[in-house]
Backbone as a printed PyTorch tensor [residue, N CA C, xyz], in Angstrom:
tensor([[[131.2640,  77.3830, 105.5460],
         [132.0880,  76.5160, 106.3110],
         [133.1400,  75.8180, 105.4580]],

        [[132.7570,  75.4460, 104.2480],
         [133.6970,  74.7510, 103.3670],
         [134.8350,  75.6950, 102.9710]],

        [[134.5110,  76.9470, 102.7560],
         [135.5450,  77.9250, 102.4270],
         [136.5320,  78.0900, 103.5690]],

        [[136.0540,  78.0730, 104.7880],
         [136.9230,  78.1980, 105.9620],
         [137.8390,  76.9750, 106.0720]],

        [[137.2850,  75.7780, 105.8560],
         [138.0860,  74.5500, 105.9000],
         [139.1600,  74.6000, 104.8230]],

        [[138.8040,  75.0110, 103.5990],
         [139.7650,  75.0950, 102.5050],
         [140.8610,  76.1090, 102.8330]],

        [[140.4650,  77.2810, 103.4430],
         [141.4460,  78.3030, 103.8030],
         [142.4220,  77.7970, 104.8640]],

        [[142.0030,  76.8200, 105.6510],
         [142.8910,  76.2390, 106.6640],
         [143.7930,  75.1400, 106.0930]],

        [[143.6630,  74.8750, 104.7960],
         [144.5740,  73.9370, 104.1620],
         [144.0190,  72.5570, 103.8850]],

        [[142.7480,  72.3150, 104.1560],
         [142.1550,  71.0100, 103.8910],
         [141.7950,  70.9340, 102.4080]],

        [[142.0920,  69.8140, 101.7720],
         [141.7600,  69.6360, 100.3550],
         [140.2480,  69.4880, 100.1970]],

        [[139.6850,  70.2120,  99.2550],
         [138.2430,  70.1790,  99.0020],
         [138.0300,  69.7670,  97.5540]],

        [[137.0880,  68.8790,  97.3050],
         [136.7580,  68.4550,  95.9470],
         [135.7370,  69.4480,  95.3810]],

        [[136.2530,  70.5290,  94.8020],
         [135.3830,  71.6000,  94.3020],
         [134.5020,  71.1200,  93.1550]],

        [[134.9930,  70.2340,  92.3120],
         [134.1950,  69.7240,  91.1860],
         [132.9470,  69.0230,  91.7030]],

        [[133.0790,  68.2940,  92.8000],
         [131.9410,  67.6110,  93.3940],
         [130.9560,  68.6220,  93.9860]],

        [[131.4630,  69.6450,  94.6520],
         [130.6030,  70.6360,  95.3100],
         [129.9450,  71.6060,  94.3330]],

        [[130.6840,  72.0080,  93.3020],
         [130.1780,  73.0420,  92.3950],
         [129.4430,  72.4720,  91.1960]],

        [[129.4690,  71.1930,  90.9930],
         [128.6990,  70.5850,  89.9130],
         [129.0770,  71.0680,  88.5380]],

        [[130.3450,  71.0730,  88.1980],
         [130.7600,  71.4350,  86.8410],
         [130.9460,  72.9240,  86.6280]],

        [[131.0880,  73.6830,  87.6600],
         [131.3450,  75.1060,  87.5090],
         [132.7010,  75.3630,  86.8910]],

        [[133.0260,  76.6190,  86.6380],
         [134.3260,  76.9440,  86.0610],
         [134.9860,  78.0460,  86.8810]],

        [[136.2850,  78.0930,  86.8240],
         [137.0420,  79.1050,  87.5430],
         [136.9890,  80.4270,  86.7740]],

        [[136.9570,  81.4960,  87.5100],
         [137.0190,  82.8300,  86.9090],
         [138.1060,  83.6150,  87.6240]],

        [[138.7100,  84.5520,  86.9070],
         [139.7500,  85.3840,  87.4910],
         [139.1210,  86.4400,  88.3950]],

        [[139.7650,  86.6730,  89.5270],
         [139.3450,  87.7350,  90.4220],
         [139.9850,  89.0420,  89.9700]],

        [[139.3810,  90.1690,  90.3360],
         [140.0090,  91.4500,  89.9800],
         [141.3980,  91.5280,  90.6010]],

        [[142.3280,  92.1510,  89.8900],
         [143.6960,  92.2620,  90.4090],
         [143.7940,  93.3160,  91.4990]],

        [[142.8560,  94.2510,  91.5330],
         [142.8440,  95.2880,  92.5560],
         [141.5090,  95.1850,  93.2860]],

        [[141.5640,  94.9650,  94.5820],
         [140.3510,  94.6560,  95.3470],
         [139.3070,  95.7600,  95.3040]],

        [[139.7320,  97.0050,  95.1580],
         [138.7650,  98.1060,  95.2170],
         [138.4530,  98.6770,  93.8410]],

        [[138.7890,  97.9490,  92.7930],
         [138.4940,  98.3810,  91.4340],
         [137.0560,  97.9810,  91.1200]],

        [[136.2100,  98.9660,  90.9100],
         [134.7970,  98.6860,  90.6630],
         [134.2880,  99.5700,  89.5260]],

        [[133.2990,  99.0840,  88.8370],
         [132.5940,  99.8920,  87.8540],
         [131.3160, 100.3820,  88.5000]],

        [[131.0430, 101.6710,  88.3650],
         [129.8300, 102.2520,  88.9410],
         [128.8030, 102.4230,  87.8310]],

        [[127.6280, 101.8730,  88.0560],
         [126.5680, 101.9340,  87.0600],
         [125.4440, 102.8840,  87.4600]],

        [[125.4860, 103.3850,  88.6930],
         [124.4490, 104.3070,  89.1610],
         [124.8320, 105.7230,  88.7940]],

        [[123.8160, 106.5590,  88.6100],
         [124.0720, 107.9700,  88.3510],
         [124.6690, 108.6070,  89.5960]],

        [[125.5370, 109.5870,  89.4480],
         [126.0930, 110.2390,  90.6250],
         [125.0070, 110.9810,  91.3840]],

        [[125.1690, 111.0510,  92.6990],
         [124.1910, 111.7280,  93.5450],
         [124.1940, 113.2180,  93.2310]],

        [[122.9930, 113.7620,  93.0180],
         [122.8650, 115.1870,  92.7340],
         [123.0170, 115.9760,  94.0270]],

        [[123.7190, 117.0590,  93.9580],
         [123.8950, 117.9150,  95.1210],
         [122.9910, 119.1260,  94.9690]],

        [[122.4460, 119.6000,  96.0770],
         [121.5540, 120.7460,  96.0360],
         [120.1300, 120.3150,  95.7510]],

        [[119.3010, 121.2930,  95.4640],
         [117.8960, 120.9820,  95.2270],
         [117.6810, 120.5930,  93.7720]],

        [[116.7110, 119.7410,  93.5390],
         [116.3640, 119.3130,  92.1890],
         [115.1640, 120.1050,  91.7090]],

        [[115.0920, 120.3230,  90.4390],
         [113.9810, 121.0270,  89.8340],
         [112.7710, 120.1090,  89.7880]],

        [[111.6650, 120.5230,  90.4240],
         [110.4780, 119.6710,  90.5110],
         [109.9290, 119.3290,  89.1260]],

        [[109.8570, 120.3080,  88.2400],
         [109.3120, 120.0450,  86.9080],
         [110.1870, 119.0570,  86.1430]],

        [[111.4990, 119.1290,  86.3230],
         [112.4050, 118.2120,  85.6580],
         [112.2340, 116.7840,  86.1240]],

        [[111.6370, 116.5990,  87.3080],
         [111.3900, 115.2690,  87.8460],
         [109.9730, 114.7830,  87.5610]],

        [[109.2050, 115.5620,  86.7990],
         [107.8320, 115.1810,  86.4790],
         [106.8280, 115.6030,  87.5280]],

        [[107.2300, 116.4820,  88.4280],
         [106.3580, 116.9500,  89.4960],
         [105.9270, 118.3770,  89.2210]],

        [[104.8770, 118.8140,  89.8970],
         [104.4450, 120.2000,  89.8060],
         [105.0610, 120.9710,  90.9610]],

        [[105.6430, 122.1170,  90.6710],
         [106.2230, 122.9530,  91.7040],
         [105.1000, 123.6960,  92.4180]],

        [[105.0180, 123.5380,  93.7440],
         [103.9440, 124.1650,  94.5080],
         [104.2840, 125.5680,  94.9640]],

        [[105.5740, 125.9130,  95.0050],
         [105.9670, 127.2310,  95.4890],
         [105.8990, 127.3610,  96.9980]],

        [[105.6830, 126.2710,  97.7010],
         [105.5860, 126.2720,  99.1630],
         [106.9530, 125.9330,  99.7490]],

        [[107.3560, 126.5920, 100.8540],
         [108.6970, 126.3300, 101.3990],
         [108.8750, 124.9570, 102.0450]],

        [[107.8040, 124.2930, 102.4430],
         [107.9130, 122.9750, 103.0690],
         [107.4910, 121.8590, 102.1260]],

        [[106.3610, 122.0260, 101.4800],
         [105.8740, 121.0410, 100.4990],
         [106.1560, 121.6080,  99.1200]],

        [[107.3070, 121.2700,  98.5870],
         [107.7810, 121.9430,  97.3760],
         [107.2970, 121.3440,  96.0720]],

        [[106.7670, 120.1180,  96.0910],
         [106.3620, 119.4920,  94.8340],
         [105.1210, 118.6380,  95.0310]],

        [[104.3340, 118.5250,  93.9720],
         [103.1130, 117.7190,  94.0010],
         [103.1110, 116.7810,  92.8050]],

        [[102.5500, 115.6010,  93.0200],
         [102.4420, 114.6030,  91.9640],
         [101.0170, 114.0680,  91.9560]],

        [[100.2290, 114.4280,  90.9310],
         [ 98.8850, 113.8580,  90.8420],
         [ 98.9770, 112.3690,  90.5040]],

        [[ 98.2030, 111.5580,  91.2040],
         [ 98.2360, 110.1160,  91.0000],
         [ 97.3820, 109.7330,  89.7960]],

        [[ 97.6350, 108.5640,  89.2560],
         [ 96.9580, 108.1060,  88.0410],
         [ 95.4600, 107.9160,  88.2400]],

        [[ 95.0020, 107.6870,  89.4810],
         [ 93.5730, 107.4790,  89.7070],
         [ 92.7700, 108.7660,  89.5550]],

        [[ 93.4700, 109.9070,  89.4700],
         [ 92.7950, 111.1800,  89.2520],
         [ 92.2370, 111.8190,  90.4970]],

        [[ 92.2050, 111.1300,  91.6130],
         [ 91.6430, 111.7130,  92.8250],
         [ 92.6380, 111.8910,  93.9460]],

        [[ 93.8550, 111.4760,  93.7420],
         [ 94.8610, 111.5530,  94.8060],
         [ 96.0490, 112.3840,  94.3610]],

        [[ 96.7000, 112.9870,  95.3440],
         [ 97.8900, 113.7880,  95.0900],
         [ 98.9230, 113.4310,  96.1440]],

        [[100.1680, 113.2800,  95.7420],
         [101.2660, 113.0700,  96.6800],
         [102.0530, 114.3700,  96.7490]],

        [[102.2390, 114.8740,  97.9470],
         [103.0240, 116.0890,  98.1650],
         [104.3410, 115.6920,  98.8130]],

        [[105.4000, 116.3580,  98.4140],
         [106.7010, 116.0360,  98.9710],
         [107.5090, 117.3050,  99.1790]],

        [[108.4610, 117.2000, 100.0460],
         [109.3440, 118.3250, 100.3230],
         [110.4250, 117.8750, 101.2800]],

        [[111.2970, 118.7880, 101.5980],
         [112.4070, 118.4690, 102.4880],
         [112.4610, 119.5250, 103.5780]],

        [[112.4750, 119.0590, 104.8180],
         [112.5750, 119.9500, 105.9710],
         [113.7750, 119.4980, 106.7810]],

        [[114.6670, 120.4070, 107.0690],
         [115.8370, 120.0490, 107.8570],
         [116.5380, 121.2730, 108.3980]],

        [[117.4760, 121.0350, 109.2860],
         [118.2000, 122.1460, 109.9090],
         [119.0420, 122.9190, 108.9100]],

        [[119.4860, 122.2690, 107.8410],
         [120.2930, 122.9890, 106.8660],
         [119.4430, 123.8420, 105.9330]],

        [[118.2510, 123.3920, 105.6020],
         [117.3910, 124.1510, 104.6920],
         [116.4360, 125.0890, 105.4280]],

        [[116.1080, 124.7830, 106.6630],
         [115.1910, 125.5900, 107.4720],
         [115.8080, 125.7620, 108.8560]],

        [[116.6070, 126.8020, 109.0200],
         [117.3770, 126.9980, 110.2520],
         [116.4910, 127.0830, 111.4880]],

        [[115.2610, 127.5490, 111.3560],
         [114.3690, 127.6980, 112.4990],
         [114.0150, 126.3690, 113.1510]],

        [[114.1660, 125.2670, 112.4280],
         [113.8510, 123.9540, 112.9900],
         [114.7380, 123.6660, 114.2000]],

        [[115.9950, 124.0940, 114.1460],
         [116.9420, 123.8360, 115.2400],
         [116.5440, 124.5600, 116.5240]],

        [[115.6950, 125.5850, 116.4130],
         [115.2650, 126.3370, 117.6040],
         [114.2380, 125.5840, 118.4340]],

        [[113.6620, 124.5110, 117.8920],
         [112.6220, 123.7740, 118.6170],
         [113.2010, 122.4440, 119.0950]],

        [[113.6340, 122.4450, 120.3530],
         [114.2110, 121.2470, 120.9490],
         [113.4070, 120.8410, 122.1710]],

        [[113.2160, 119.5660, 122.3170],
         [112.5460, 119.0030, 123.4890],
         [113.4840, 117.9480, 124.0610]],

        [[113.9430, 118.1590, 125.2660],
         [114.8670, 117.2180, 125.8820],
         [116.1570, 117.0670, 125.1040]],

        [[116.6140, 118.1350, 124.4390],
         [117.8520, 118.0900, 123.6720],
         [117.7200, 117.4880, 122.2980]],

        [[116.4970, 117.1420, 121.8890],
         [116.2610, 116.5410, 120.5730],
         [115.4880, 117.5330, 119.7140]],

        [[115.9860, 117.7810, 118.5030],
         [115.3100, 118.7000, 117.5860],
         [114.0820, 118.0040, 117.0110]],

        [[112.9200, 118.6570, 117.1660],
         [111.6540, 118.1260, 116.6550],
         [110.9820, 119.1650, 115.7830]],

        [[110.2220, 118.7140, 114.8050],
         [109.4350, 119.6270, 113.9870],
         [108.2860, 120.1590, 114.8350]],

        [[108.1430, 121.4820, 114.9460],
         [107.0800, 122.0490, 115.7890],
         [105.6910, 121.6380, 115.3020]],

        [[104.7640, 121.5460, 116.2310],
         [103.3860, 121.1830, 115.9030],
         [102.7560, 122.1300, 114.9030]],

        [[103.1100, 123.4110, 114.9730],
         [102.5490, 124.3720, 114.0230],
         [102.9900, 124.0630, 112.5910]],

        [[104.1730, 123.4660, 112.4280],
         [104.6180, 123.0830, 111.0860],
         [103.7470, 121.9570, 110.5450]],

        [[103.3330, 121.0290, 111.4210],
         [102.4290, 119.9610, 110.9760],
         [101.0810, 120.5360, 110.5600]],

        [[100.6100, 121.5630, 111.2730],
         [ 99.3640, 122.2280, 110.8830],
         [ 99.5460, 122.8680, 109.5090]],

        [[100.6700, 123.5280, 109.3120],
         [100.9440, 124.1570, 108.0140],
         [100.9690, 123.1250, 106.8970]],

        [[101.5740, 121.9560, 107.1530],
         [101.5980, 120.8930, 106.1460],
         [100.1770, 120.4290, 105.8220]],

        [[ 99.3530, 120.2730, 106.8410],
         [ 97.9670, 119.8270, 106.6250],
         [ 97.1750, 120.8730, 105.8500]],

        [[ 97.3420, 122.1470, 106.2070],
         [ 96.6210, 123.2210, 105.5120],
         [ 97.0480, 123.2810, 104.0490]],

        [[ 98.3500, 123.1880, 103.7940],
         [ 98.8300, 123.2560, 102.4110],
         [ 98.3660, 122.0610, 101.6000]],

        [[ 98.3600, 120.8930, 102.2080],
         [ 97.8560, 119.7050, 101.5180],
         [ 96.3760, 119.8780, 101.1870]],

        [[ 95.6170, 120.4220, 102.1240],
         [ 94.2040, 120.6840, 101.8700],
         [ 94.0000, 121.6780, 100.7460]],

        [[ 94.8040, 122.7350, 100.7410],
         [ 94.7090, 123.7290,  99.6690],
         [ 94.9760, 123.0970,  98.3050]],

        [[ 95.9080, 122.1690,  98.2610],
         [ 96.2850, 121.5250,  96.9990],
         [ 95.1390, 120.7100,  96.4140]],

        [[ 94.2960, 120.1290,  97.2720],
         [ 93.2070, 119.2790,  96.7860],
         [ 91.8290, 119.9190,  96.9320]],

        [[ 91.8020, 121.2100,  97.2770],
         [ 90.5310, 121.9210,  97.3280],
         [ 89.7850, 121.8380,  98.6440]],

        [[ 90.4590, 121.4770,  99.7070],
         [ 89.8440, 121.4790, 101.0410],
         [ 90.3540, 122.7110, 101.7700]],

        [[ 89.4500, 123.6410, 102.0450],
         [ 89.8570, 124.9570, 102.5300],
         [ 90.1410, 125.0970, 104.0080]],

        [[ 89.8910, 124.0890, 104.8140],
         [ 90.1320, 124.2750, 106.2460],
         [ 90.4430, 122.9450, 106.9290]],

        [[ 91.0680, 123.0890, 108.0830],
         [ 91.3370, 121.9270, 108.9360],
         [ 90.3170, 121.9710, 110.0460]],

        [[ 89.4690, 120.9700, 110.1000],
         [ 88.4330, 120.9300, 111.1250],
         [ 88.9760, 120.4260, 112.4540]],

        [[ 89.8250, 119.4040, 112.4030],
         [ 90.3870, 118.8500, 113.6210],
         [ 91.7430, 118.2270, 113.2930]],

        [[ 92.7030, 118.4210, 114.1870],
         [ 94.0180, 117.8330, 114.0130],
         [ 94.4720, 117.3060, 115.3550]],

        [[ 94.6050, 115.9870, 115.4360],
         [ 95.0080, 115.3900, 116.7120],
         [ 96.3020, 114.6190, 116.5370]]])
């Protein structure tokens, strides 16, 4: 609110409000920025290069054993650009991952941790 009042031409006692702050120069070009983040990688990343184990599976492409020794995190990417068949399954005009793909994910996860079958999937 104080900034809005000042922008409308009202005198503001900045020393009182800022408690001894100091003025700094603003950038001369509003869109001049320094980028400190790594550029976004395009395409697929190598699982081993990221510290993951490559599973060789088309849906769950990488595995990461957890530090507790009994858990594993599986990851992968499923989408219309990488798996064209996904676009063939639409319900009410919305693309959804088919139920059989969820079964495949469960079976592959079980295989990764030594569970050979899916007893029930609801």
